[in-house]
N, C-alpha and C positions, 0 to 999 in steps of 0.2 A: 787426876793429877791434884786438880788445885783441892779436893779433899782429903787428900796425904799431907800435899804443900800445910794445908790450914790444921791439920791436928794438930796437938802438942807434942814435943820428943824430945827423947834425950840427947840426938844430936844434932836437932834444932834448937833446942837453949844452948849444949854448947855452944857452937860457929855462934851465936848470937854474945854470951856471956864475952867469950872471946874475941870478937871482934872489938865490943865495950872496951875490956882489957886494954887491949893495943891500941886504939885510939885514943883512950884517956891517958896512958903514959907515954906515947908519943909526942900529943900533944903539951903535955907536961916536960917534955922536953924540950919545945919550945919549934916543933916540926909545925908547920901547916897542912893542918888536916881537914878537908871539908865534912863540916856535922853529918853524919846521915847514922844509918844502920844496919845497912848494909857490908856483907863479909869483903867485897876489892875497898882498899882502903887506899883512897889516893893521897899520896904525900908533895904537895903542890911546891916547884920550883921556880918554876915559869920559864928557866933557860934550855935550851935544847941539851946545849952542849956539858952543861950543866946534871943536866937529867942521866946522859949516856954515861958521863966520868962516875959521876954517884952510882949509878948501876954496874960498872965494871968493878968499880973498889967494893965495894957491897957483894958482889960474887966474890970475889978473892978471900973474903971475911966469909965465905960459906954461907951466903945467903945469895936467891935466886931471885932475883926480881927485873923488871922493867920499864925501861924508860921510853916515856909518852912523848910525841910534841907533835907537831906540825909535820903532816897535815892530819895525821890522826885525832891531835885534839887542836883547838884554835893555837893563833901564835900569841907567844906568851903566857900560854898558858900548860907549859913543859911540868911534865912529874914521873916520880916512882909510880907504878902501879904494884901494888901489895894483893896478894887473898891470902885471906885468913879462911882455916877450917876445923868444922869439926875435929879431924884428926890431929892439928895439936896442942900440944902439951905446955905450962904456961912454962916448961923451961926449954920449950922451941921461941916461945913469944919473947921471953925475957931476953934468951939470945940474939934475935933478931932486933930488939930494941936497944940492944949493947951497941952491938955493929953500927945500926945507923945514929946513934949517937956519937959513933969512933969515925964516922965516917964524913957524919955531918961537920963535927967540931974539925975534922982536918981540912974540909971543904969551905969553911967558912958560915956553913949555910946554917947552923946554930953554932949559939957562944959558949 
């Protein structure tokens, strides 16, 4: 397994590129994104109710994400968990980013 994971490959490179693209665009939009190279991209919100509301609103926009809050994460560290994959296209990512921006502005998460 470690040999497979450590080998360069198209899918691995694509998931890394997709994750970096999503992180950069979300941070540029004003979202609090924890720096990392991992394909799980948490969008930090701090408030449990806000995470639940935002996840529900994003689902209404066609974006399936999960709100994580206490006791899954520490109190005050509520977030939306996104997971980027190699199967996502730039159009998929742009649609998700646009939905995050729309809902984030509506809920006062970003200006």
